[in-house]
N, C-alpha and C positions, 0 to 999 in steps of 0.2 A: 151788043156789046159788054164785053168780058168780066168777072170782078175779081177785084185783087186778091191775089195769094195771100194767104195768112202766113204769117211768118213765125213757127214753130216757136215753140214755150220751152225753153229750156230749164227745168227743174235744178236748183239750187241745191245742194246734200243738206240734209239735217247736221241741226248741231253736236247729235249727240256720238252719234254712228258715222258719219262724214260717210252717208250712203243718199245715191237718188232713187235706190229703190224703198227704201224707208220711210222717204219723202213721196214717193206717192203713193203708199200704203198708207198713211198717214192724212192722205187726203181723200184716199177712199171711205176710212175710216169717218173721216172728219164731216156734221152735220149743221146747220145752220149756220156755218160760216166760221164755226168755234175749233181754231185752227188747235190752243193751249190745251184746250180740252182732247182734243181729237189723241195729241201730242202727249197727256200726262196716261192715257189710257191705254197706247201703244209701247209706251216705255214701263209702262206698268207690268203689261202683261209679259212684255220681255225678260222684265226681272224676274217675276215668280215662275218662269219658264225656267229661268239658269238656274233656279234652288230648285225646284224639282229635280234638275237632269241630275244637279248634287246630290240631292237624296238619295237616287235612285243607284246612283255611283256608291255612295255611302254601304247601302244596304247591300247591292253586290261584292264589295267587297269584303262587310259581317261576312254572309253567306261564306265566301269561297276561304276566310279565316278561322271561318267552324268547321269546313271541312275538311281544311289540312289539320287542325289541332285534333279533328277526332282521328282521323288514319295515325298521326304519331300516337293518340293517347290508344289507339288497339294492338298497334306495336309494343309497348310498351309492357301491356297487360298483358298480351300474348307471350311475353319471355318474363315477367317475373309470376305466370301461371306454369308455366314448364319448371321454372327455379323451384316453387312453392311444391310443385309433384313429386320431380326429382329428389326433393328433402323430404318429403313425407314417406314418398316409397324405398328411399336408401338408394334407388339407384339411379345411372342418368338415363336419360329419357329426352331423346330430340324429339325433332317435330311432328314425325309421322307416328312416333308410339303415341303421343300427347293426343292428335288426331282421334287414332284409336278407341283409346281412352274414353276420350269425352262421347265417341259414340255409343260406345259399348252403355256409359250409362245412362244415355239422354235414352235410348232404346227400353233400356232398364225401367228409367221413372213412366215414360209413353206409358210400359205394361201395365203397373202400378195406378 
């Protein structure tokens, strides 16, 4: 005699995220029938992951802003150096002449 075919259980979605997959994950985490403890563990881990993702994104944005600030600062310093050398030497100096002056001074410093 054939046995009766079981009806497939349909999981109700969890309360917080309204997802059946998360409810199934909670069931896998559950030990000794303590579903509320498993829910707390899963939800707390999700909260930690979102906080960590926010922190990593913030650090990435800070690094990008720092790089942009350094690039703009380099440009400003270069223009100020060109203006200062032109005032000291009393003649207009363009970027190529400034670079040549810097290279000669660096070579003189490295010889000493």
